[in-house]
C-alpha positions, 0 to 999 in steps of 0.5 A, spaced: 495 533 500 503 533 503 505 540 505 510 542 500 510 536 496 507 537 488 503 532 486 508 530 480 513 529 486 507 524 490 507 520 483 514 519 483 515 517 490 509 512 489 512 509 482 519 509 486 516 505 493 512 500 488 519 499 484 522 497 490 517 493 493 516 489 487 524 488 486 523 485 493 517 481 492 521 478 485 527 476 490 524 473 495 520 469 490 525 466 486 530 466 492 525 462 496 520 458 491 515 460 496 508 461 494 506 468 491 501 469 496 506 467 502 510 472 500 505 477 499 503 475 507 511 477 508 510 483 505 504 486 509 508 484 515 514 488 513 510 494 512 506 492 519 513 492 522 515 498 519 509 502 521 511 499 528 517 502 528 515 509 525 510 509 531 514 507 536 519 514 533 514 519 534 511 517 541 516 519 548 520 523 551 525 523 544 519 523 539 520 526 532 519 534 532 515 533 525 508 533 529 505 527 526 501 524 531 500 517 530 493 513 531 493 506 530 486 504 529 485 511 524 492 509 521 491 502 520 484 502 517 487 507 512 493 502 509 487 497 509 483 501 505 489 503 501 490 496 499 484 494 498 482 499 493 489 498 489 489 491 489 482 490 487 480 487 481 474 489 477 470 484 473 471 484 466 464 486 462 460 481 459 456 482 454 451 476 456 449 479 463 449 487 460 442 490 460 439 492 453 439 499 453 436 501 446 436 499 439 441 499 433 
């Protein structure tokens, strides 16, 4: 958990970020008429660009004093996992493929 941040605060900020991303996505989608996957790829590139900028701000002589030490290999893997877990679509249950477990 983040220091001095409650789970309620984290939930609030997750919703706030999601709404901001969804608003930007819809604005680009409707304004450009690009396919949804193209716009989603652009959003992923934007997030990568934000990570790079934050990474740069935490390196060198004038680094941010917060103490975070970026590790691109670990950080990017964590971002990929978060994307995969959140976006994963679970198959709908299909009674025709379920094993019979008893009798009614």
